[in-house]
N, C-alpha and C positions, 0 to 999 in steps of 0.2 A: 343659853341660846341655846340651839341644838343646832347638828350641822347641817341640816335640813334648811334653818334660816336662815343661816348665814350663806347658804348657795344663794336662795333668793334673793337676798340680802347683795349678792353678788351681780345677780342679772338684773336687778334693777337696777340695780348703778351705770351697767354698762349697755343697757338702751341708747343712751346719748350717743353713745364710741360707736353702737350697730347703727344709728341714723348717719352720723358725720361719715361712716364708712359707705352707707349704701353711697349716700352724696358722691363719696370718690369715687367709686365702682363705678357711676354712671359714662363719663366719655371715654375710658380706655380701658382694657384689657387688660386687669394687671398680672404681671410677670412673678415667679414663681418667689423672688428675689425682693422684689416690692412689697407684694403679701409679708415677708418674714419680717421685713423692714419696719413694715407700719404697725404689725401687730407687736410686732417688739415692743416699738415706743409707747404704744398706749397701755399696753400691760405693765412696763416697767414704772410707766406714771402712775398709772392706778394702783397698784402697787406701791408705790414707794409713798404715796398720798394718804393711804388705807394706813400705815406703818407710822407714819409721820404724827398722825392725829391722834391714833389709839397710846401713842408717845405722850402725847403733847394730855389727852384725857386723863391716861393713867396719873399723872405728876400733878393735875388739878384735883384728883375724883376725892381727896378728902374735904377737901373746902365745898365739892355740891354732893358730898353724898346723901343727904336729905330732901336732893332733888333731881338725882340722876336720872329719875327715868325720866321724868319733863323734860331734863334736858334733852335727853336721846329723842323723844317724841316729838320733840319740838322742832332738833334741828332735822331728822329725818321726815317731818313733814312741812317744813319749810325744803327743802330740796329734791322732794315729790312734786312741791305746788308748786316750784322754778321750773320743772321739767314739763309740766303740765303747759303753764302758763306762756312759757318757749315755745311750744310746740301750735302753737294760735299764731307765733309771730311770723312777717314773711322773710324768706331767708336767700342764700342765694342756690340756683335750682343744684348746682354741685361745688365740689370740696376738691382744690388739685393739691391731695396729701404727696403730689411726687417732691414738691420744694423742702426740702430740710426743716429751713425755717417755719415755712408753715405747718408742716407736721411735728413741730416741737412746740409752738402758739398751740395748734388745735387741740395735742395731748394735754397739753398744761393746762387749759380750757376747761377737756372734759374732764378732766381729775380731780379738779377742784374741791368737786362736791366729796370724793372718798375722806379729804380731812375731818370734815363732821364726821362723816360716817362713821370713822375711826376712835373720833371722841365719842361718838354713841356708843359703841363696843364697847369703850373703857367704863363708859358710863351703866353698862350692862354687865359689868364683873368680869368682862374675859380676860382668862389669865393668857399667858406668853404659849402656852401648846396650842392652845385653842387658837390664839391670834395667829402664829403659824401655822395653819389650817386654815384660817377665811383668807389670811397673804396668797396663799397657793390657792384657793381655789378662786379670789381672784384675777389672780394673773392668768390661768389658764377658761376662763369664764370672757375674758378681759380677750385673749387671742383668738377663742371661736371664734366669740360675739364680731371682730374687726375681720376674719376671714370671710367667715358668712357674709355680712355687710359688701365687701368687696367682691366676691365672686357673684351675688345676686343684684349690684347695684346700678348693672344695666337692665336688668327687669323689673325691680322691683322700686328703685330710688326714690322715684318721684311718687309714687300711688302709695308707700308704705311709710317712709321715713320718719312725717309725721307723727306719725299715729303710735312708730316705737316709744315715744317719747314718753308718750300719754300711758301708753301701759307701763313703763316704766315709775314714772310718778306715782301711779296708783298704787303699786306694791311697797314703796320705800314707805308711803304713808300709814298702806296695813301693817307692816311691819311695825314701825313708830307705835302705832295704836297698839296692836300686840303686846310691846313692850311695855305700855302704860299701863294694859288693862292687869296685863301678871303684876306689877308691882303694887297696883291698888288694892286686889286680891288678897297681898301675903298678910 
């Protein structure tokens, strides 16, 4: 997997965070301290879950090696499909990320998918140095997505929040398909 593919994976995985951040920025103009806290929490959870998934995946890789490309495809297609499906479900107009317990629960919920993506990275035979780069990209992209969402929430939140999840889902399905095709062509 290339650095650009890893970057696209991070971007695709952060669309739900972007959508939640858009929603969180609808009601109030966030302060610099609040933006730093919210983006830090989201980035920490996304990165930690990605690493945990990769560690889990590498521990079971010998058992699933013959079908690892199908596992990676299946997980990414499932997550992408779930994101697309959830984009059509009615949701709250805004999310109050000012309360610590709400922020932690939402950050955890948004980052659960990163575990499966981490497993798919292990199935794609990503080694530790490249995984370190993937984790760094995940952290930076999550911070950027959160800041962009919070800052533009008042203007864009109600209009594009759900569409962002559709784009992210499509990106994850496309990356999973690419992994599958590359392995089937070998």
